[in-house]
N, C-alpha and C positions, 0 to 999 in steps of 0.2 A: 182646444186647451189640453195640455197636459195634463192627466193627474193620478199621482198615485196614491197605491193604496193599502191598506195589511192585504193580502192574499187569505183566504178562507176555500176547505173546500170546495165547497160553490165552484170553484173559480178554475178544476183542475181538469176538464173539460178544454176548454179554451188554454192554459197552463203546455196541456198535450199537443193539441194543436199551434202552437207559438215553435213549441221545442222541436217535435216528432220530425221534421224535414233539416232542422239543425243537427240533429244526431245521426241523422239518414246518409247525412251529407260527409260526416266524415272529417270536416275541415277547422273547427274549432275548439270542443268540446271533448275533453278525455272520459267519455262516455259512451260507455259498446254500441256500434252502428247496429246492431240488431237487438238494442234495448227494449222491450214491452211497457205498453202504456201503465201497468204496475209496478215494476220495476223505477221505473222512472220517476213517478208522483214521490213515492216510497223513499227515494235520493234526495224529490228534492223539500220534501218534506218534513225533514227528516228533525227528532225533536230540536237541538239544536238551531237550527235554520231560524231567523224569522222572514218571510218569501212576502213579498207585495209581488204587485202587479201595476204593469202605467197602462193608463186609460187615454184612447183617443177617440172624443167622441162617442161616449161613453162603450166602444169594444174593447177588450183587451188583447193591445198590442205588444203590451212586451213583459219580465217578468225576472226577479234577482231574488236569489237567497243572501244571506248576513249572518256571517257565523264568525265564533272565535277560529285565528289563524292555526293557533295551537290549544290544546288544554293548560289549567293551569298556570306556570309561571308564564306562558305566553298571550294568554286569553286576552291580554291588551291589546293585540293586532285583528285591527277585522281580517276580514276575507268575503272576500263578493263573487258570484258567479253572475251573470247575465244574458238573457238572452231577449233578441227582438224580434216578432214575428219577420221574416226575409218580404213581404210587400207593405210593410213598413218604415221601411231600410231608406235612411238619410231625412228623417222625418222629425230628430232631435230626441230621439225615447233615449236611447242609449244614453248620450249628455243625461236626460232629464233623471235616468235612473240614476246615473251614477251619483250626480248631484243628492240627491235624495237619499241614499247610501252613505255618504260622506258624512251629510249633515244627522242622520240617525246613528251612525256610529259614536260618532261624537257626542251627539247628547245621553248614550248609555256609555259612554267614558273610556271609549277604546282612545288608544294613543294615536293611532296609525293603521293605514291600513295596506296592507299585500298581497298582490295576485301573484299567484303561485307558480303559473301556464300560461302566457299570454303569445298564443303563436304567430311567430315571427312573419308567417305570409298574409294572418290577416291585418294586415296595415292600414287598414278605418282604422281599427281597433288601435292597436297601437299609440296612432295617432290621436286617436280621444283622450286616451289614458294619457296620454302627454301633453294635451290641453288641458286636461284636469290637475295637473303637478304631480303626476305621478314619474319618476327617473326609473330607467333601464339600472336594474341594480345586482344585475348577474342573467350570464348566458348560460343554457344548459346545450350543446352543439348538438346535433340530433334529436334533439327532448321531445320529439310529433315525429309520428309516422302518416304523413298528411297522405291522401287517396290520389292523388295526380302527382305532387312537387317530391312524393316520398320522405325519407326522415327531415324535418325542419326545424330551425331553432326554438326555441324555445326561451322568453325572458319573464324571470321575478323582477316584478317591477315595485313601487314602494313609493307611500309618502308621509307624511306626517298630518297627525288634523288637527 
């Protein structure tokens, strides 16, 4: 059973272990591939981020943050970043985190959610977000430098809450 709870700094080691291989691969996140642990955790636990972890059989297997997409007059639109442990792929972790984030955002008063950069070559994520009600509302040609595919498009994806 997947459980999702608010993260604490005590989860930092598990969060780093989940995110490090993903940033090193450089295929899905707009984070420096050589980013160190301290910088990554500082970014993930920023003040405006609500941070959560997903557990499967009491092991942290995913994490996400939720924040305002923009400050002030744009703060009613939520934005998230999700990372699932590569060894837990295909187990419904990302789907569970997305469902949790949608409910959490709606509960706190957000009106919609927007993903600013979904890498087009990350087909499983694009498919998942569409199945969760998101639509591609824009394409940035060559918006992401993929380590093997070169410049690939990115999508702006959106859904109302």
